[in-house]
N, C-alpha and C positions, 0 to 999 in steps of 0.2 A: 391744077387740080389732078391730072394724071401722075404728077410727081408724088403727091401726097398718098395716091393709092399704090404705087410702086415702092413706097418707103420701106414698108414690112418685108418686102420680097429683097430688097437691097440690104437690108440688116441681117436677114437669115443667110444670104449668099456670103456676107462678110464673115458672119460668125463660123459658117462652115469652112471657109479658106483659112481663116485663122486657127482653127481647131486641127488642121492637117499639116502643120509645120512639122519637120522633121527635127528630133533632137540629137545633139552630139554630145559626146563624152570627153571633156576637155582633160580630165585626168588621164586617161589611158588612150592615146592616140593608137590608131592601127599599126603604125611603125613598131611599136614596143611590143605588140603580142608575140611575134616571132622570136624575140630575144628571150622572152619570159618561158616559152616553151622548151627552147634549147638548153636553159639552165637546169630544169628539173624534169628530166624526160619520163621518169618513173618514180615519183617520190614515195607511193604506197607500196607496201610489201604485202604479199598473199602469205596467208598461213591456213594450215589445213590439219586436222588430226585424222590418223587412219588407224585401223584395228586390224589384224591378222590373227586368226584363231585355230588352234589345233592342227598345227603342223602347216598351215598355208603361209607363204612369204612371198610377197610380190612387191617389196620395197625397191627392188632393183630397177623397176620400170619407173617410179618416180625419180629416183636418183639420176637415172639417164636423161630424164627430161628437165633436169636443172634445179630440182629441189633440193634442200639442204636439211639434215635432221638437227633439229634444236634440242629435242629431248625425247629419250626411249625408255619406256618402262614395260614391264611384264608381270603377270599374274596368272594364277591358276584359274582354269576355267572346265567346266563340265562340258565334254564334247558329245557324247551320246549317252541316252538313258536306256534303262532295260525294265521290264515289267516282270516281277515275280510274284508267286503265291504267298499269300500271308500265313497260311497253315498247310500242313502236309495233305490234308483231305480237300483242300480248296480246289473247285473247278473254275479256273479263270474266265472259260468262254461262257457259261452259264450264270455265274454268280460275279458280278462286277463289283462287289463291295469287298471282295477278299483279294484284290489285286493291289500290290504295291510297287511303286515306281522308284527305282534305285538308280544312282549314276553309274553308268557302265565303264567309260573312258574318260580319264582326266588328262588334259592337256595345257598347254600354255597360251595364253592370249598376250600379243605384242602389241603396244600402243607407241605409235610415232606421232610427234609433233614436227611437222614440215614447214619450211619457208622459202619462198622463192623470191 
């Protein structure tokens, strides 16, 4: 009679023990992991795009850190803006509607595509 009462407990313990088995990966043993890492130490290359505008140039810092230039491009860019009155009798301080903003200085923007 005691065995019948303990039967559900025995089954519960057996299910618990069976579910706690460790799994092993037979395709890739641990010994092969070291060899795969040594073959491809850094398969991915990093790419970055940087821009320098209006006379700034900091590309030397990147080249000193091991980056290589893949592509270089330049284009004109407005560096500063200035406000001028729309008419001769316009007061820009009191009449905000007569103020016109125009480009003041135009420079070059350099765009670099870098790879490491």
